[in-house]
N, C-alpha and C positions, 0 to 999 in steps of 0.2 A: 235337435235332431226329433221331432216326434215319434210315436210309434209308429203310424203310418209310414213313417220315411224309412224307418230302420227296416221295416217287413220289406218296403221295394225293393231297397237296398240291399240286402242279405237274400233274398229272391234275385235280383239282378246278378250279383258278383257269383253266386253258388249253382246260378241255372236249377234250380230247385224252384215250382212253382208258389204261386203267394200263399195262398191258402197253407200249404203245408209247410212253409217257413212260420207262418202266423203261428201255426200250434207249436212247432218245435221254440219258437221265443217263449211262448208262454208256459211252456214247460218248464225250460231251463231258466226263466224269472220265478217261477215256482222251487223250483231245486235251490236256486242261489237265498230266495228268501230263507227256506227252510234252516240252509247252512247258517243263516248268518244270525236267527232267532238262536241257533243250539250252539253260537259261540260264546267264548268268554274272554270278553273285553275286545278293546279296540287290535290290540295286536293279534289276537285270534282273528278278527275279523280280515285284518290286511294279507294274512298267511294264506287264510281260504279264499282268499281273489287269486292272488300273486298263485297260487297252486291250479285254482278253475284255468287262468288265462293260459298258464303253462301247458294243461291237456288240452286247450283248445287252442293251441299253436301247433300241435302234432299231427 
């Protein structure tokens, strides 16, 4: 799945417009990137990803 497909599918499933979904996903990518850069080691990275997915499921 490429970026365009991800935005389209997210827009479709959420009912939020394409442009707004694109902005949110870009912001999420930035947040995740910053968090992963700040992580110390692989275990920490996976813990952060797991925690993020747990938050997003709520």
